[in-house]
C-alpha positions as CSV (number, residue, x, y, z in Angstrom):
1,P,18.3,6.5,37.0
2,Y,21.6,5.5,38.4
3,T,23.5,5.6,35.0
4,E,22.1,9.0,34.1
5,G,23.2,10.4,37.5
6,L,26.7,9.1,37.1
7,A,27.0,10.5,33.6
8,S,25.7,13.9,34.7
9,V,28.1,14.2,37.6
10,F,31.0,13.2,35.4
11,R,30.0,15.8,32.8
12,D,29.6,18.6,35.4
13,S,32.8,17.7,37.3
14,F,34.9,17.3,34.1
15,T,33.6,20.7,32.8
16,E,34.5,22.3,36.1
17,L,38.0,21.0,35.8
18,G,38.4,22.6,32.4
19,G,37.5,19.7,30.2
20,E,35.2,19.9,27.1
21,I,32.2,17.6,26.6
22,V,31.8,17.2,22.8
23,A,28.7,14.9,23.0
24,F,26.2,13.8,25.7
25,E,24.0,11.0,24.5
26,A,21.7,8.3,25.8
27,E,20.9,4.7,24.7
28,A,18.2,2.2,25.7
29,A,19.5,-0.4,28.2
30,D,18.2,-3.2,25.9
31,A,19.7,-1.8,22.7
32,T,21.0,-4.3,20.2
33,N,22.7,-1.9,17.7
34,V,24.7,1.1,18.9
35,Q,26.6,1.6,15.6
36,P,24.5,4.7,14.6
37,L,25.0,6.3,18.1
38,L,28.8,5.6,18.1
39,T,29.1,6.8,14.5
40,S,27.5,10.1,15.5
41,I,29.8,10.4,18.5
42,A,32.9,9.7,16.3
43,A,32.0,12.8,14.2
44,S,32.7,14.9,17.4
45,E,36.2,13.5,17.6
46,P,36.3,12.6,21.3
47,E,39.4,11.6,23.1
48,L,37.5,9.5,25.7
49,I,34.1,8.0,25.9
50,Y,32.5,7.5,29.4
51,Y,29.5,5.2,29.6
52,P,28.4,4.2,33.1
53,V,26.0,1.5,32.0
54,F,25.5,-2.2,32.9
55,I,27.0,-5.3,31.4
56,P,24.8,-6.0,28.3
57,L,24.9,-2.5,26.9
58,G,28.5,-1.9,28.2
59,S,29.7,-5.0,26.4
60,L,28.0,-4.0,23.2
61,I,29.4,-0.4,23.3
62,T,32.9,-1.7,24.1
63,K,33.0,-4.1,21.2
64,T,31.3,-1.9,18.7
65,A,33.5,1.1,19.4
66,K,36.5,-0.8,18.1
67,E,34.8,-1.2,14.8
68,I,33.9,2.5,14.2
69,D,36.2,4.7,12.1
70,G,37.7,7.3,14.3
71,L,37.1,5.5,17.6
72,E,39.6,2.7,17.3
73,D,42.1,4.5,19.6
74,V,39.7,6.4,21.8
75,V,40.1,5.8,25.5
76,L,37.1,3.9,27.0
77,A,35.9,4.3,30.5
78,A,32.9,2.9,32.5
79,A,31.7,2.4,36.0
80,D,30.9,-0.3,38.5
81,G,28.0,-1.6,36.5
82,V,30.5,-3.5,34.3
83,Q,33.0,-4.5,36.9
84,S,32.3,-8.2,36.6
85,P,33.9,-11.3,35.1
86,D,30.8,-11.5,32.9
87,F,31.6,-8.2,31.3
88,L,35.2,-9.2,30.5
89,A,33.9,-12.5,29.0
90,N,31.4,-10.7,26.8
91,A,33.6,-7.8,25.7
92,G,36.7,-9.9,25.1
93,D,39.8,-8.3,23.8
94,A,37.9,-5.0,23.1
95,A,37.9,-4.3,26.8
96,E,41.7,-4.4,27.1
97,G,43.1,-1.1,28.3
98,M,39.8,0.5,29.3
99,Y,39.2,2.1,32.7
100,V,36.5,1.3,35.3
101,S,35.6,3.1,38.5
102,G,34.1,1.2,41.4
103,P,34.4,0.3,45.1
104,D,37.9,0.4,46.6
105,L,38.5,-3.1,47.8
106,G,41.9,-2.3,49.3
107,F,40.8,-3.2,52.8
108,A,43.6,-4.1,55.1
109,N,42.1,-5.6,58.2
110,E,41.7,-8.9,59.9
111,L,38.0,-9.1,59.4
112,Y,38.3,-8.9,55.6
113,D,41.1,-11.6,55.6
114,Q,38.8,-13.9,57.6
115,F,35.9,-13.2,55.3
116,L,38.0,-14.1,52.2
117,A,39.3,-17.3,53.8
118,T,35.9,-18.4,54.8
119,Y,34.4,-17.6,51.4
120,Q,37.1,-19.6,49.7
121,E,36.6,-22.5,52.0
122,N,32.8,-22.6,51.5
123,Y,32.6,-21.8,47.7
124,G,36.0,-22.9,46.3
125,S,36.7,-19.5,44.7
126,A,37.2,-15.9,45.5
127,P,34.1,-13.6,45.5
128,L,33.1,-12.7,41.9
129,S,31.1,-9.5,42.6
130,V,32.9,-6.2,43.3
131,F,30.2,-5.5,45.8
132,H,30.8,-8.6,48.0
133,A,32.3,-6.7,50.9
134,H,29.7,-4.0,51.0
135,A,26.9,-6.7,50.7
136,F,28.4,-8.6,53.6
137,D,28.4,-5.5,55.8
138,A,25.0,-4.3,54.8
139,T,23.5,-7.8,55.5
140,N,25.0,-8.0,58.9
141,L,24.1,-4.5,59.8
142,V,20.4,-5.2,58.9
143,L,20.5,-8.6,60.7
144,D,21.9,-7.0,63.9
145,A,19.1,-4.4,63.8
146,I,16.5,-7.1,63.4
147,E,17.9,-9.0,66.3
148,E,17.7,-5.8,68.4
149,V,14.1,-4.9,67.6
150,A,12.4,-8.3,66.9
151,V,9.7,-9.3,69.4
152,Q,8.9,-13.0,69.9
153,N,5.2,-13.7,70.2
154,E,3.5,-16.4,72.3
155,D,3.1,-18.7,69.3
156,G,6.9,-18.5,68.6
157,S,6.6,-16.1,65.6
158,L,8.5,-12.9,65.4
159,T,7.2,-9.3,64.9
160,I,9.6,-6.8,63.4
161,G,8.3,-3.3,63.6
162,R,8.9,-1.4,60.4
163,Q,9.6,1.9,62.1
164,A,11.6,0.3,64.9
165,L,13.8,-1.4,62.3
166,I,14.3,1.9,60.4
167,D,15.2,3.7,63.6
168,A,17.7,0.9,64.7
169,I,19.5,1.1,61.3
170,A,19.5,4.9,61.3
171,A,21.1,4.9,64.8
172,T,24.0,2.8,63.6
173,S,27.3,4.4,64.7
174,G,30.8,3.0,64.9
175,Y,29.8,-0.3,63.3
176,E,33.0,-2.3,62.7
177,G,32.6,-3.9,59.3
178,I,35.0,-5.3,56.8
179,T,34.8,-2.2,54.7
180,G,35.6,0.1,57.6
181,T,33.9,1.7,60.5
182,L,30.3,2.6,59.5
183,S,27.9,5.2,60.7
184,C,24.5,6.0,59.1
185,D,23.7,9.6,58.3
186,E,20.3,11.4,58.1
187,N,19.9,10.3,54.5
188,G,20.3,6.6,55.3
189,D,23.8,6.4,53.8
190,C,26.0,4.1,55.9
191,A,28.8,3.1,53.6
192,D,32.4,4.3,53.6
193,P,32.5,6.0,50.1
194,R,35.9,4.8,49.0
195,I,36.3,4.6,45.2
196,A,39.1,3.1,43.1
197,V,39.9,3.1,39.4
198,S,40.9,-0.1,37.6
199,Q,42.3,-0.8,34.2
200,V,41.7,-4.0,32.2
201,Q,45.1,-5.5,31.8
202,D,45.6,-9.0,30.4
203,G,41.9,-9.7,30.7
204,A,41.5,-8.7,34.3
205,F,40.7,-5.6,36.4
206,Q,43.9,-4.2,37.9
207,A,43.6,-1.3,40.4
208,I,45.7,1.6,39.3
209,W,44.4,4.3,41.6
210,Q,42.9,4.0,45.1
211,Y,41.1,6.3,47.5
212,G,43.6,8.8,49.0
213,Q,46.2,8.7,46.2
214,E,47.1,11.9,44.5
């Protein structure tokens, strides 16, 4: 699962850098009581708790951690699964000061500026999801591939060959998107893997480290 993979990579990388993992635990995504888990973790006296989960469980862990003896001042850190206004609303003041890693949205190009202006005009607000730019590029990449391989039949319907579509997407190279210049590799990965770290400050995510910074 996605969350387990993130936790494992964090554990391995942190250990390689000389850090010590004092506890490595798991909890059900639909858990409604994380007090026993966090009480057990508190006994290990951690300095930081990293929990790359999604909004419901992330909100619960964030709020409950502030109520556990020994965890009141522990640094909290999560991943892109909670990088949403819904998480901030659910976690409230308990989220203040925590860290979150996610996509780097520090794009500086005309395409992105045009996208934001058009989105604001159409919907009356800025995009809510941290994945909006990547979703836009992915959708257009797929639509362009469909346009390339679709065959119009005599009755006006379209036939889109599955393998032809796969091959067209896999052949993507030098695609100019709002997230950067995209090329797909042999594993089907096409995104520009730029990560940023944000901190919750005054109830909002504020970028404090972006890709390329020391």
